Wavefront OBJ file of the C-alpha trace (Angstrom):
o trace
v -124.501 -217.748 -75.734
v -124.410 -219.163 -72.670
v -127.253 -217.550 -71.322
v -129.145 -218.848 -72.922
v -128.245 -222.319 -73.912
v -127.978 -223.431 -70.302
v -131.806 -221.277 -69.861
v -133.241 -223.611 -72.505
v -131.674 -226.654 -71.517
v -133.046 -225.972 -67.887
v -136.019 -225.880 -69.429
v -136.323 -228.590 -71.762
v -135.126 -230.782 -68.647
v -137.849 -229.881 -65.853
v -135.323 -228.212 -64.023
v -137.219 -224.759 -63.943
v -135.809 -223.782 -60.046
v -132.448 -222.433 -61.044
v -131.171 -218.655 -62.036
v -128.635 -218.158 -64.715
v -127.344 -215.097 -64.779
v -123.908 -214.371 -67.325
v -121.311 -211.531 -66.621
v -117.969 -210.523 -67.446
v -114.828 -209.527 -66.180
v -113.883 -207.805 -68.816
v -117.675 -206.289 -70.444
v -119.737 -203.466 -70.229
v -122.404 -203.064 -68.991
v -125.308 -202.589 -71.912
v -124.049 -204.235 -74.913
v -125.967 -205.679 -77.041
v -124.521 -210.179 -78.374
v -122.709 -210.017 -80.526
v -124.446 -210.379 -84.277
v -122.886 -213.500 -84.810
v -124.894 -215.136 -81.259
v -127.668 -213.618 -82.422
v -127.594 -215.275 -85.632
v -126.228 -218.748 -84.394
v -128.816 -218.861 -80.944
v -131.437 -217.772 -83.339
v -130.778 -221.074 -85.498
v -131.470 -222.838 -82.009
v -134.707 -221.113 -81.792
v -133.621 -218.674 -79.376
v -133.390 -214.856 -79.026
v -130.558 -213.220 -78.194
v -131.715 -209.543 -79.442
v -132.546 -207.820 -75.951
v -129.495 -209.571 -74.364
v -127.376 -207.451 -72.781
v -123.950 -207.439 -71.160
v -123.121 -207.064 -67.649
v -119.842 -206.732 -65.417
v -119.415 -209.108 -63.263
v -119.748 -207.531 -59.759
v -119.010 -208.528 -55.709
v -122.752 -208.777 -55.282
v -123.826 -211.528 -58.207
v -120.310 -213.265 -56.817
v -121.498 -213.236 -52.927
v -125.301 -214.392 -54.003
v -124.258 -217.362 -56.519
v -123.958 -220.636 -55.755
v -121.741 -221.681 -58.215
v -119.920 -220.248 -61.274
v -118.722 -221.526 -64.067
v -115.987 -219.655 -66.422
v -115.331 -219.999 -69.696
v -111.775 -220.511 -69.275
v -109.053 -221.350 -66.860
v -107.206 -217.584 -67.095
v -110.651 -216.185 -66.974
v -111.294 -218.805 -63.124
v -108.522 -217.580 -62.389
v -108.688 -213.845 -62.122
v -111.692 -213.710 -59.927
v -110.774 -216.154 -57.539
v -107.344 -213.205 -57.162
v -109.853 -210.997 -57.141
v -112.573 -213.004 -54.707
v -110.574 -216.204 -52.814
v -113.699 -216.769 -50.913
v -115.594 -218.307 -53.844
v -112.640 -220.785 -54.226
v -115.194 -223.422 -53.245
v -118.031 -222.641 -55.586
v -115.922 -221.496 -59.030
v -114.679 -223.988 -61.578
v -114.604 -223.942 -65.604
v -117.665 -225.325 -67.391
v -115.693 -228.151 -68.855
v -114.104 -228.332 -65.363
v -117.373 -228.964 -63.981
v -119.399 -231.293 -66.592
v -115.621 -233.235 -65.957
v -115.252 -233.686 -69.458
v -112.616 -235.961 -70.946
v -111.824 -233.340 -73.505
v -108.158 -231.748 -72.904
v -108.196 -228.614 -72.001
v -110.393 -226.223 -69.750
v -110.943 -223.927 -71.734
v -113.828 -222.483 -74.244
v -111.994 -220.268 -76.244
v -114.219 -216.660 -76.928
v -115.073 -216.295 -80.538
v -115.681 -212.692 -80.112
v -114.705 -210.849 -83.225
v -114.588 -214.657 -85.663
v -116.810 -215.726 -88.792
v -120.111 -217.004 -87.536
v -118.522 -220.835 -88.472
v -116.449 -219.843 -85.003
v -119.291 -219.128 -83.267
v -121.193 -221.911 -84.609
v -118.187 -224.128 -83.259
v -118.143 -222.142 -79.549
v -121.790 -222.760 -79.483
v -122.108 -226.220 -80.497
v -119.173 -226.579 -77.530
v -120.986 -224.880 -75.101
v -123.954 -226.962 -75.254
v -122.163 -230.254 -75.109
v -120.576 -229.697 -71.904
v -123.922 -228.040 -70.584
v -125.686 -231.302 -71.984
v -123.249 -232.745 -69.200
v -123.798 -230.398 -66.228
v -128.044 -231.129 -66.753
v -126.578 -234.416 -65.930
v -125.086 -233.830 -62.651
v -128.428 -231.183 -62.078
v -130.810 -234.435 -62.085
l 1 2 3 4 5 6 7 8 9 10 11 12 13 14 15 16 17 18 19 20 21 22 23 24 25 26 27 28 29 30 31 32 33 34 35 36 37 38 39 40 41 42 43 44 45 46 47 48 49 50 51 52 53 54 55 56 57 58 59 60 61 62 63 64 65 66 67 68 69 70 71 72 73 74 75 76 77 78 79 80 81 82 83 84 85 86 87 88 89 90 91 92 93 94 95 96 97 98 99 100 101 102 103 104 105 106 107 108 109 110 111 112 113 114 115 116 117 118 119 120 121 122 123 124 125 126 127 128 129 130 131 132 133 134 135
């Protein structure tokens, strides 16, 4: 959800010179997005039906200018394996300089549609703050 939401916000703000890719530290390559995520993004007029999950690779890590994670645990896990990326990895909330308590956005996997909606809204609000930093 974060990838398509970010791409959409970049386009709407005429910031199309950025490439956005999502990858997971426990993702299995080639899996479809969750049914709930597809439905929530459809409500945003965004299409996740062809989205395929991908595993975070050393090439993605090396090529990225900025790495945003949803949780502090994900960030620390990546830093354990790739300490050289310390200067370009943040949680989304950390990079957005949010005033919210905590730096994590919980994974809605396996939860009801309402939890996916809440998660998508939280991601979108943080990404709007990131857009302001990029603009």
